[in-house]
LOVO-655015 format. One record per residue (C-alpha): x, y, z; residue in three letters; residue number from 1. Coordinates in steps of 0.2 Angstrom, whole numbers. Each point is the difference from the previous one (the first is absolute). Layout:
(dovo (X Y Z) 'ALA' NUM),
...
END
This chain:
(dovo (0 0 0) 'MET' 1),
(dovo (7 17 -5) 'SER' 2),
(dovo (2 14 12) 'LEU' 3),
(dovo (-13 10 -10) 'TYR' 4),
(dovo (-13 -13 1) 'ILE' 5),
(dovo (3 -2 19) 'LEU' 6),
(dovo (-2 19 2) 'ILE' 7),
(dovo (-16 -1 -11) 'GLU' 8),
(dovo (-8 -13 12) 'ILE' 9),
(dovo (4 10 15) 'ILE' 10),
(dovo (-7 15 -8) 'PHE' 11),
(dovo (-17 -7 -4) 'TRP' 12),
(dovo (-1 -9 17) 'LEU' 13),
(dovo (3 18 8) 'LEU' 14),
(dovo (-14 7 -12) 'ILE' 15),
(dovo (-12 -13 7) 'PHE' 16),
(dovo (1 5 18) 'LEU' 17),
(dovo (-9 17 -1) 'PRO' 18),
(dovo (-11 -6 -14) 'PHE' 19),
(dovo (-6 -15 10) 'HIS' 20),
(dovo (-2 10 17) 'SER' 21),
(dovo (-9 15 -8) 'TYR' 22),
(dovo (-9 -8 -14) 'LEU' 23),
(dovo (-1 -18 0) 'LEU' 24),
(dovo (-3 -4 18) 'TYR' 25),
(dovo (-15 12 2) 'PRO' 26),
(dovo (-8 -10 -14) 'PHE' 27),
(dovo (4 -17 8) 'ILE' 28),
(dovo (-6 5 17) 'ILE' 29),
(dovo (-16 7 -8) 'TRP' 30),
(dovo (-3 -17 -9) 'PHE' 31),
(dovo (3 -10 16) 'VAL' 32),
(dovo (-12 11 10) 'SER' 33),
(dovo (-13 -3 -13) 'LYS' 34),
(dovo (2 -19 2) 'LEU' 35),
(dovo (-1 1 18) 'SER' 36),
(dovo (-17 -3 6) 'SER' 37),
(dovo (4 1 19) 'THR' 38),
(dovo (-14 9 10) 'GLU' 39),
(dovo (5 5 18) 'TYR' 40),
(dovo (-13 -1 13) 'LEU' 41),
(dovo (-9 16 5) 'GLU' 42),
(dovo (-9 3 16) 'ASN' 43),
(dovo (-8 17 4) 'GLN' 44),
(dovo (-1 -6 18) 'GLU' 45),
(dovo (19 -2 2) 'TYR' 46),
(dovo (6 14 10) 'PHE' 47),
(dovo (17 -5 8) 'PRO' 48),
(dovo (10 11 13) 'ASP' 49),
(dovo (13 9 -10) 'ILE' 50),
(dovo (16 9 4) 'SER' 51),
(dovo (6 15 -11) 'ILE' 52),
(dovo (19 1 1) 'ILE' 53),
(dovo (9 17 -4) 'VAL' 54),
(dovo (18 4 2) 'SER' 55),
(dovo (3 18 1) 'ALA' 56),
(dovo (14 12 1) 'PHE' 57),
(dovo (-2 19 0) 'ASN' 58),
(dovo (-17 0 -8) 'GLU' 59),
(dovo (-8 15 9) 'GLU' 60),
(dovo (-7 6 -17) 'LYS' 61),
(dovo (-11 -15 -3) 'VAL' 62),
(dovo (-2 -11 15) 'ILE' 63),
(dovo (-15 8 7) 'ALA' 64),
(dovo (-9 -1 -17) 'LYS' 65),
(dovo (5 -19 -1) 'ARG' 66),
(dovo (-8 -3 17) 'ILE' 67),
(dovo (-16 9 -4) 'GLU' 68),
(dovo (-1 -9 -16) 'ASN' 69),
(dovo (0 -17 10) 'VAL' 70),
(dovo (-14 8 11) 'ALA' 71),
(dovo (-11 2 -15) 'LYS' 72),
(dovo (2 -18 -6) 'LEU' 73),
(dovo (-16 -10 -4) 'ASN' 74),
(dovo (4 -13 13) 'TYR' 75),
(dovo (-4 -4 18) 'ASN' 76),
(dovo (13 11 9) 'LEU' 77),
(dovo (-2 -12 15) 'ASN' 78),
(dovo (9 -13 -11) 'LYS' 79),
(dovo (14 12 -5) 'ILE' 80),
(dovo (16 4 9) 'GLU' 81),
(dovo (13 12 -8) 'MET' 82),
(dovo (18 -2 6) 'LEU' 83),
(dovo (12 14 -5) 'ILE' 84),
(dovo (18 -2 4) 'GLY' 85),
(dovo (10 16 0) 'SER' 86),
(dovo (17 -4 -5) 'ASP' 87),
(dovo (10 14 10) 'GLY' 88),
(dovo (-11 14 -7) 'SER' 89),
(dovo (8 17 4) 'SER' 90),
(dovo (-15 11 -6) 'ASP' 91),
(dovo (-17 1 7) 'LYS' 92),
(dovo (-6 -17 -6) 'THR' 93),
(dovo (-1 -7 18) 'ASN' 94),
(dovo (-9 15 7) 'GLN' 95),
(dovo (-13 -1 -14) 'ILE' 96),
(dovo (-3 -19 2) 'ILE' 97),
(dovo (-1 2 19) 'LYS' 98),
(dovo (-14 13 -1) 'LYS' 99),
(dovo (-10 -12 -12) 'LEU' 100),
(dovo (3 -15 12) 'VAL' 101),
(dovo (-11 8 12) 'SER' 102),
(dovo (-13 2 -13) 'LYS' 103),
(dovo (0 -17 -8) 'TYR' 104),
(dovo (1 -15 12) 'LYS' 105),
(dovo (6 -11 -15) 'TRP' 106),
(dovo (15 10 -3) 'LEU' 107),
(dovo (17 -5 8) 'ARG' 108),
(dovo (17 9 -1) 'LEU' 109),
(dovo (16 -9 3) 'TYR' 110),
(dovo (15 12 2) 'GLU' 111),
(dovo (17 -5 -4) 'PHE' 112),
(dovo (14 11 6) 'ASP' 113),
(dovo (13 -4 -13) 'SER' 114),
(dovo (-2 -4 -19) 'ARG' 115),
(dovo (1 -18 -4) 'ARG' 116),
(dovo (-9 -1 -17) 'GLY' 117),
(dovo (-17 -5 -6) 'LYS' 118),
(dovo (3 -18 1) 'ALA' 119),
(dovo (4 0 18) 'ALA' 120),
(dovo (-15 11 4) 'VAL' 121),
(dovo (-12 -11 -9) 'ILE' 122),
(dovo (7 -15 9) 'ASN' 123),
(dovo (-3 8 17) 'ASP' 124),
(dovo (-18 6 -5) 'LEU' 125),
(dovo (-5 -17 -6) 'VAL' 126),
(dovo (5 -8 16) 'GLU' 127),
(dovo (-12 12 9) 'ASN' 128),
(dovo (-14 -3 -13) 'ALA' 129),
(dovo (-15 -10 5) 'SER' 130),
(dovo (-9 0 -17) 'GLY' 131),
(dovo (-3 -16 -10) 'GLU' 132),
(dovo (4 10 -16) 'ILE' 133),
(dovo (15 12 -1) 'LEU' 134),
(dovo (-2 15 -12) 'ILE' 135),
(dovo (15 9 -5) 'PHE' 136),
(dovo (0 18 -6) 'THR' 137),
(dovo (10 16 0) 'ASP' 138),
(dovo (-2 17 9) 'ALA' 139),
(dovo (-4 9 -17) 'ASN' 140),
(dovo (-12 -13 -6) 'THR' 141),
(dovo (-19 4 -1) 'GLU' 142),
(dovo (-12 -15 1) 'PHE' 143),
(dovo (-17 1 -9) 'ASP' 144),
(dovo (-14 -2 13) 'SER' 145),
(dovo (-4 -18 -6) 'ASN' 146),
(dovo (18 -5 -3) 'SER' 147),
(dovo (2 -11 16) 'VAL' 148),
(dovo (-16 -9 -2) 'ALA' 149),
(dovo (4 -4 -18) 'ASN' 150),
(dovo (18 -5 5) 'LEU' 151),
(dovo (-7 -14 11) 'LEU' 152),
(dovo (-10 -8 -14) 'VAL' 153),
(dovo (8 -17 -3) 'GLY' 154),
(dovo (7 -4 17) 'TYR' 155),
(dovo (-14 -13 3) 'GLN' 156),
(dovo (11 -11 -11) 'ASP' 157),
(dovo (13 -7 12) 'GLN' 158),
(dovo (12 -1 -14) 'MET' 159),
(dovo (0 18 -3) 'VAL' 160),
(dovo (14 7 10) 'GLY' 161),
(dovo (1 18 -6) 'GLY' 162),
(dovo (-10 13 -10) 'ILE' 163),
(dovo (6 16 -8) 'SER' 164),
(dovo (-10 15 -3) 'GLY' 165),
(dovo (1 12 -15) 'LYS' 166),
(dovo (11 15 2) 'LEU' 167),
(dovo (-4 15 -11) 'LYS' 168),
(dovo (13 13 -3) 'LEU' 169),
(dovo (-7 18 1) 'VAL' 170),
(dovo (10 14 -9) 'GLU' 171),
(dovo (7 12 13) 'SER' 172),
(dovo (-5 18 -2) 'THR' 173),
(dovo (18 4 3) 'GLU' 174),
(dovo (6 -15 -11) 'GLY' 175),
(dovo (12 0 -14) 'PHE' 176),
(dovo (-6 -1 -18) 'ILE' 177),
(dovo (5 -18 -3) 'SER' 178),
(dovo (-10 -7 14) 'ASN' 179),
(dovo (-14 -3 -13) 'THR' 180),
(dovo (11 -13 -7) 'LYS' 181),
(dovo (3 -8 17) 'GLU' 182),
(dovo (-18 -1 2) 'ILE' 183),
(dovo (-2 -9 -18) 'LYS' 184),
(dovo (14 -12 4) 'TYR' 185),
(dovo (-8 -4 17) 'TRP' 186),
(dovo (-17 -3 -8) 'ASP' 187),
(dovo (9 -13 -11) 'PHE' 188),
(dovo (8 -8 15) 'GLU' 189),
(dovo (-16 0 9) 'VAL' 190),
(dovo (-8 -9 -14) 'ARG' 191),
(dovo (13 -14 1) 'ILE' 192),
(dovo (-2 -1 19) 'LYS' 193),
(dovo (-19 -2 -3) 'GLU' 194),
(dovo (3 -15 -12) 'LEU' 195),
(dovo (12 -8 11) 'GLU' 196),
(dovo (-12 2 15) 'GLY' 197),
(dovo (-14 -9 -10) 'LYS' 198),
(dovo (12 -15 -1) 'SER' 199),
(dovo (4 1 19) 'GLY' 200),
(dovo (19 4 -3) 'ILE' 201),
(dovo (2 19 2) 'LEU' 202),
(dovo (18 4 -1) 'ILE' 203),
(dovo (2 15 11) 'GLY' 204),
(dovo (-15 8 9) 'ALA' 205),
(dovo (-3 19 0) 'ASN' 206),
(dovo (9 7 15) 'GLY' 207),
(dovo (-13 13 4) 'GLY' 208),
(dovo (-14 -13 2) 'ILE' 209),
(dovo (2 -18 2) 'PHE' 210),
(dovo (-4 -13 13) 'SER' 211),
(dovo (5 -17 7) 'ILE' 212),
(dovo (-6 -13 13) 'ARG' 213),
(dovo (10 4 16) 'LYS' 214),
(dovo (4 -18 2) 'GLU' 215),
(dovo (10 1 -17) 'LEU' 216),
(dovo (10 15 5) 'PHE' 217),
(dovo (19 -3 -1) 'ASN' 218),
(dovo (11 12 9) 'HIS' 219),
(dovo (9 12 -11) 'LEU' 220),
(dovo (19 -1 -1) 'PRO' 221),
(dovo (8 15 8) 'THR' 222),
(dovo (18 -4 -3) 'ASN' 223),
(dovo (-2 6 -18) 'ARG' 224),
(dovo (-13 11 -8) 'PRO' 225),
(dovo (-14 -9 -10) 'ILE' 226),
(dovo (-16 5 -8) 'THR' 227),
(dovo (-13 -4 13) 'ASP' 228),
(dovo (-15 -2 -11) 'ASP' 229),
(dovo (9 -11 -13) 'LEU' 230),
(dovo (8 -11 14) 'PHE' 231),
(dovo (-17 -3 8) 'LEU' 232),
(dovo (-8 -4 -16) 'THR' 233),
(dovo (13 -13 -5) 'LEU' 234),
(dovo (1 -7 17) 'SER' 235),
(dovo (-19 -3 0) 'THR' 236),
(dovo (1 -8 -18) 'ILE' 237),
(dovo (16 -10 6) 'ASN' 238),
(dovo (-11 -9 13) 'ARG' 239),
(dovo (-12 -6 -14) 'ASN' 240),
(dovo (-14 13 4) 'TYR' 241),
(dovo (-9 10 -14) 'LYS' 242),
(dovo (3 19 -1) 'PHE' 243),
(dovo (-15 9 -8) 'LEU' 244),
(dovo (-3 18 -7) 'TYR' 245),
(dovo (-16 9 4) 'ASN' 246),
(dovo (-3 15 -12) 'THR' 247),
(dovo (-15 6 11) 'GLU' 248),
(dovo (12 3 15) 'ALA' 249),
(dovo (6 17 -6) 'LEU' 250),
(dovo (13 11 8) 'ALA' 251),
(dovo (8 16 -6) 'TYR' 252),
(dovo (17 8 0) 'GLU' 253),
(dovo (8 15 -8) 'GLU' 254),
(dovo (14 -1 -12) 'THR' 255),
(dovo (17 8 5) 'ALA' 256),
(dovo (2 18 -1) 'LYS' 257),
(dovo (16 1 -10) 'ASP' 258),
(dovo (12 -11 -11) 'LEU' 259),
(dovo (14 -2 13) 'SER' 260),
(dovo (-12 -6 14) 'THR' 261),
(dovo (-8 -13 -12) 'GLU' 262),
(dovo (17 -6 -7) 'PHE' 263),
(dovo (6 -3 18) 'ASN' 264),
(dovo (-15 -9 4) 'ARG' 265),
(dovo (2 -12 -15) 'LYS' 266),
(dovo (18 -2 4) 'VAL' 267),
(dovo (-4 -5 18) 'ARG' 268),
(dovo (-13 -12 -5) 'PHE' 269),
(dovo (11 -8 -13) 'ALA' 270),
(dovo (14 -3 12) 'SER' 271),
(dovo (-12 -8 13) 'THR' 272),
(dovo (-9 -10 -13) 'ASN' 273),
(dovo (16 -9 -4) 'PHE' 274),
(dovo (4 -2 19) 'GLU' 275),
(dovo (-18 -8 2) 'THR' 276),
(dovo (3 -12 -14) 'LEU' 277),
(dovo (14 -8 10) 'LYS' 278),
(dovo (-12 -7 12) 'HIS' 279),
(dovo (-11 -9 -13) 'PHE' 280),
(dovo (13 -9 -11) 'LYS' 281),
(dovo (-10 -16 1) 'ASN' 282),
(dovo (-15 9 -9) 'LEU' 283),
(dovo (11 3 -15) 'LEU' 284),
(dovo (0 -18 -5) 'PHE' 285),
(dovo (-13 -7 12) 'GLY' 286),
(dovo (-13 -14 -2) 'LYS' 287),
(dovo (-14 12 -4) 'ARG' 288),
(dovo (7 4 -18) 'LEU' 289),
(dovo (-12 14 -4) 'PHE' 290),
(dovo (4 9 16) 'VAL' 291),
(dovo (19 -1 -5) 'SER' 292),
(dovo (-5 5 -18) 'PHE' 293),
(dovo (-10 15 6) 'ALA' 294),
(dovo (14 6 12) 'LEU' 295),
(dovo (13 -1 -14) 'TRP' 296),
(dovo (-12 8 -13) 'SER' 297),
(dovo (-7 14 11) 'HIS' 298),
(dovo (14 5 11) 'LYS' 299),
(dovo (18 -7 -4) 'ILE' 300),
(dovo (0 3 -19) 'PHE' 301),
(dovo (-6 18 4) 'ARG' 302),
(dovo (14 2 13) 'TRP' 303),
(dovo (13 -6 -12) 'ILE' 304),
(dovo (-7 9 -15) 'THR' 305),
(dovo (12 15 3) 'PRO' 306),
(dovo (15 -11 -1) 'ILE' 307),
(dovo (-7 -8 -16) 'ALA' 308),
(dovo (-3 17 -8) 'LEU' 309),
(dovo (18 5 3) 'VAL' 310),
(dovo (6 -17 -7) 'LEU' 311),
(dovo (-12 2 -15) 'ILE' 312),
(dovo (8 17 -5) 'LEU' 313),
(dovo (17 -7 1) 'ILE' 314),
(dovo (-3 -16 -9) 'LEU' 315),
(dovo (-10 8 -14) 'SER' 316),
(dovo (15 12 -3) 'PHE' 317),
(dovo (12 -15 -1) 'LEU' 318),
(dovo (-12 -8 -13) 'LEU' 319),
(dovo (-2 15 -11) 'THR' 320),
(dovo (12 -6 -13) 'ASP' 321),
(dovo (-7 -18 1) 'TYR' 322),
(dovo (-18 4 -5) 'ASN' 323),
(dovo (-9 16 -4) 'SER' 324),
(dovo (-14 -4 11) 'ILE' 325),
(dovo (11 2 15) 'TYR' 326),
(dovo (5 17 -7) 'LYS' 327),
(dovo (-18 5 0) 'VAL' 328),
(dovo (-2 -7 18) 'PHE' 329),
(dovo (15 10 6) 'PHE' 330),
(dovo (-6 17 -8) 'TYR' 331),
(dovo (-18 -3 7) 'LEU' 332),
(dovo (7 -1 17) 'GLN' 333),
(dovo (11 15 -2) 'LEU' 334),
(dovo (-16 9 -6) 'LEU' 335),
(dovo (-10 -7 15) 'THR' 336),
(dovo (13 7 13) 'TYR' 337),
(dovo (1 16 -9) 'PHE' 338),
(dovo (-19 2 1) 'LEU' 339),
(dovo (1 -4 18) 'ALA' 340),
(dovo (12 14 3) 'LEU' 341),
(dovo (-11 12 -10) 'VAL' 342),
(dovo (-15 -6 11) 'GLY' 343),
(dovo (11 4 15) 'TYR' 344),
(dovo (4 18 -7) 'LEU' 345),
(dovo (-19 2 -4) 'PHE' 346),
(dovo (-4 -5 17) 'LEU' 347),
(dovo (11 13 8) 'LEU' 348),
(dovo (-8 13 -11) 'ASN' 349),
(dovo (-18 -6 3) 'LYS' 350),
(dovo (-3 -5 -18) 'ILE' 351),
(dovo (-11 -16 -1) 'LYS' 352),
(dovo (1 -11 -15) 'ILE' 353),
(dovo (-7 -17 5) 'PRO' 354),
(dovo (10 -12 -11) 'PHE' 355),
(dovo (17 8 5) 'VAL' 356),
(dovo (-5 1 18) 'SER' 357),
(dovo (-4 -19 0) 'MET' 358),
(dovo (17 -4 -7) 'ILE' 359),
(dovo (8 11 13) 'PHE' 360),
(dovo (-10 -9 14) 'TYR' 361),
(dovo (5 -17 -6) 'PHE' 362),
(dovo (19 4 -1) 'VAL' 363),
(dovo (-1 10 16) 'TYR' 364),
(dovo (-8 -15 9) 'SER' 365),
(dovo (13 -12 -7) 'ASN' 366),
(dovo (14 11 6) 'ILE' 367),
(dovo (-7 1 17) 'ALA' 368),
(dovo (-1 -19 0) 'ILE' 369),
(dovo (18 -1 -5) 'LEU' 370),
(dovo (5 12 14) 'PHE' 371),
(dovo (-10 -11 12) 'GLY' 372),
(dovo (10 -16 -6) 'LEU' 373),
(dovo (16 9 3) 'PHE' 374),
(dovo (-5 5 17) 'LYS' 375),
(dovo (-5 -18 4) 'PHE' 376),
(dovo (16 -7 -7) 'LEU' 377),
(dovo (10 13 10) 'SER' 378),
(dovo (-10 -3 16) 'GLY' 379),
(dovo (-2 19 2) 'SER' 380),
(dovo (-19 -1 1) 'HIS' 381),
(dovo (-8 3 17) 'SER' 382),
(dovo (-16 -5 8) 'GLY' 383),
(dovo (-2 17 8) 'ILE' 384),
(dovo (-3 15 -12) 'TRP' 385),
(dovo (-9 16 -1) 'GLU' 386),
(dovo (-19 -2 -5) 'PRO' 387),
(dovo (-6 8 -16) 'THR' 388),
(dovo (-2 18 2) 'GLU' 389),
(dovo (-19 4 3) 'ARG' 390),
END
């Protein structure tokens, strides 16, 4: 086999990775969901005790609204407890919560003097939780009034271990112009999650609104930072339970206010996603073949797409003299990255051209994943970080 043929084979294999993850897999999971005829038990008289878990750090701008949002839920408040862990907050977060504790008997505050990170706080909160079902959310998330009731539909089936709600991104009034593209990308991601949920193998719950049975909670690792929602989803699936997705359990969050904030968030999640995967190596080639297939297709192929894109550019350049098709590929890539740069410059000048903005968002997101991979490999990522600016 000649060197050129070997490079060609590698080139087309690399092309397959993003093609499969972004185009082919969504079609496959749609087809599988259509074949699935499973109907999960629904019982409108099923009202378990629930524990709402929130880890907070310096959330004085949003924490009162978060608590009042829970107070308006269409669910028996006598069956709800809300546990908030303040991870060394130095602003008025604790004072605000204490005032509301006297107002709502279902609200409990746990103050931690020093910052330890979200995973440690969640572990402590769950140990003190008494609910049959644990619901995890963030300080800046807003629940629809019927979200909790809808989030519990399906737990009558004892093989259902977790259910995720649907998180809808709302464009920030102070947001940067490209967050419209973030919302469109998220809508695409949500559709895939919905299809996976219909098959009982959701690969990654929405961190702003998801639930698991308390008995299935696995303590989150605290020695290295992980993505808590992904960890709890995979740990539930790893114990042979189903993880569903309920589109009627709605929650809302605002997009980031600026590019650098969103970029840093993506870098952080990319690095912790890689760390999380280390705990579930058995799922990569497990006995549940479709779970392994979904994990590779939905997550891992996307996470290594930035590396694939770099190699595709290099290999297409090396093959330009071998076949004209590779010359076309090479120049198309240069054009794509040029348009991404143009999209960035347009963004800075508040010029909105959807096609160019979408190219910029794709490239920008993959650069963030690449940075996250470098942070993971270098061991420089931390489980303690500043929350997204509210």
